[in-house]
SEKOLSE-672337 format. One line per 4 residues: number of its first residue (from 1); for each residue y, x, z of C-alpha. Coordinates in Angstrom, 2 decimals, decimal comma, always signed. Each point is the difference from the previous one (the first is absolute). Layout:
NUM> Y/X/Z | ...
***
This chain:
1> +18,92/+12,38/-1,06 | +0,02/+3,39/-1,57 | -2,91/+1,26/+1,69 | -1,93/-2,65/-1,89
5> -2,97/+1,60/-2,56 | -0,43/-1,39/-3,58 | -2,65/-2,45/+0,97 | +2,03/-1,35/+2,51
9> +2,76/-0,59/-2,13 | -2,13/-1,50/-2,79 | -1,25/-2,62/+2,83 | +3,32/-0,79/+1,35
13> +1,25/-0,61/-3,63 | -2,88/-2,47/-0,83 | +0,35/-1,66/+3,59 | +0,72/-3,85/-0,26
17> -3,00/-1,99/+0,83 | -2,79/+2,15/+1,76 | -3,34/-0,37/+0,72 | -1,23/+2,27/+2,78
21> -3,75/+0,44/+0,35 | -1,23/+0,61/+3,18 | -3,31/+1,67/+1,52 | -0,51/+0,37/+3,84
25> -2,10/+1,03/+3,16 | -1,18/-3,44/+1,16 | +1,93/-0,68/+3,24 | +2,89/+2,05/-1,00
29> +3,20/-1,02/+2,45 | +2,86/-1,95/-1,47 | +2,37/+2,52/+1,05 | -1,80/+2,95/-2,04
33> -0,97/-2,29/-3,20 | +4,03/-0,63/+0,05 | +0,79/+3,24/+0,43 | -2,25/+1,32/-2,51
37> +0,97/-2,53/-2,59 | +3,61/+0,87/+0,58 | -0,46/+3,83/+0,14 | -1,20/-0,11/-3,41
41> +2,59/-2,31/-1,42 | +2,10/+2,06/+0,94 | -1,66/+3,56/-0,85 | +0,36/-1,57/-3,81
45> +3,76/-1,13/-0,07 | -0,91/-3,81/+0,44 | +0,26/-2,99/+2,68 | -1,81/-2,82/+1,32
49> +2,95/-2,24/-1,76 | -1,60/+0,83/-3,06 | -3,82/-0,77/+0,81 | -1,18/-3,47/-0,64
53> -4,07/+0,16/+0,17 | -2,08/+1,88/+2,55 | -3,67/+0,11/-1,44 | -3,16/+1,10/+1,51
57> -3,76/-0,28/+0,04 | -1,53/-3,48/+0,88 | -1,40/+1,46/+3,11 | +3,66/+0,64/+1,35
61> +0,80/-4,05/-0,31 | -0,10/-0,44/+3,99 | +1,49/+4,00/+0,76 | +2,71/-0,93/+2,56
65> +2,22/+2,86/-1,05 | -0,11/-0,80/-3,34 | +0,64/-3,85/+0,34 | +2,64/+0,46/+2,72
69> +2,01/+2,28/-2,51 | -0,23/-2,00/-3,04 | +1,18/-3,35/+2,31 | +2,66/+2,27/+1,67
73> +1,47/+0,99/-3,07 | -0,87/-2,95/-2,29 | -2,38/+1,54/-2,18 | -2,29/-1,81/-2,47
77> -3,65/+1,38/+1,05 | -2,65/+0,60/-2,91 | -3,75/+1,17/+0,91 | -2,07/+1,19/-2,04
81> -4,44/+0,39/-0,43 | -1,23/+3,16/+0,27 | -1,58/-0,93/-3,38 | +3,37/-0,14/-1,30
85> +1,71/+2,86/+1,62 | -3,14/+2,13/-1,80 | +0,61/-1,50/-2,97 | +3,52/+0,74/-0,73
89> +0,66/+3,48/-1,65 | +2,37/+2,40/+2,00 | -1,97/+0,97/+2,87 | +1,97/+3,77/-0,46
93> -0,96/+0,57/+3,78 | -3,43/-1,15/+0,69 | -1,65/+0,51/+3,59 | -3,53/-0,21/+1,00
97> +0,72/-1,07/+3,14 | +1,94/-2,86/-1,32 | -3,04/-1,01/-2,43 | -2,59/+0,35/+3,12
101> +1,94/-2,60/+2,01 | +1,61/-2,28/-2,85 | -2,36/+0,45/-2,77 | +2,90/+0,85/-2,19
105> +1,40/+3,61/-0,43 | +3,61/-0,75/+0,60 | +2,12/-2,91/+1,55 | +3,41/+0,62/-0,22
109> +0,79/+1,21/-3,81 | -2,26/-2,66/-1,45 | +1,43/-2,80/+2,07 | +3,53/+1,10/-0,78
113> -0,75/-0,18/-3,56 | -1,75/-3,21/+0,06 | +2,74/-1,87/+2,18 | +2,58/+1,56/-2,21
117> -1,73/-0,79/-3,37 | +0,74/+3,27/-0,94 | -1,46/+3,10/-1,86 | +1,49/+2,64/+1,76
121> +0,92/+0,85/+3,59 | +3,67/+0,86/+1,20 | -1,55/+2,05/+2,49 | -3,52/+1,13/+1,00
125> -2,04/-0,49/+3,04 | +1,86/+1,68/+2,70 | -1,45/+0,42/+3,35 | +1,41/-0,72/+3,13
129> -1,34/+1,17/+3,23 | +1,24/-0,48/+3,79 | -2,43/+0,64/+2,80 | -3,79/-1,61/-0,66
133> +1,87/-2,62/-2,42 | +0,36/+0,67/-3,79 | +1,08/-2,17/-3,03 | +0,27/+0,82/-3,89
137> +2,88/-1,33/-1,85 | +0,18/-0,42/-3,82 | +2,71/-1,17/-1,71 | +0,32/-2,25/-3,78
141> +3,09/-1,56/-1,17 | -0,54/-3,89/-0,89 | -0,48/-0,64/-3,80 | +2,46/-2,17/-1,68
145> -2,27/-2,80/+0,02 | -1,02/+0,40/+3,75 | +3,58/+0,63/+1,72 | +1,53/-2,67/+1,82
149> +3,38/-0,43/+2,03 | +0,79/+1,50/+2,79 | -2,04/-1,39/+3,28 | +2,21/-2,36/+2,09
153> +2,08/+1,36/+2,56 | +0,00/+3,36/-1,96 | +3,08/+1,98/+1,08 | +2,24/+0,53/-3,47
***
């Protein structure tokens, strides 16, 4: 881990209960979704064991890859409306394309912040692409009032 940058070290030190905000292209494959989330976590010295919540926009409530990933890893799912995401400050990396499609300039960053009850992100929006699939992941540490016990079956 000696090659870990300062942001990654800071994220690792704060990791205990994390919320992942995720935005993805409709129809993303389950393997690509999983590889993308795991790659972003690894890039910042984090593990899936630290994650308790997966959050996104409510139009993804039936996205198969997202649902399968949450079920497989026993993660709580939280969905927010475009208005809730848009109202949440912290669109450090807005996208005109995302705004045109879902009426909010960002999904992953405000979803992570809202789900975590946090004011700042541990990891800003990170884009993962593979073939014609793409997803964005942002990570926030759960506020003390939002954190909960580790999910059942989680490894120590």
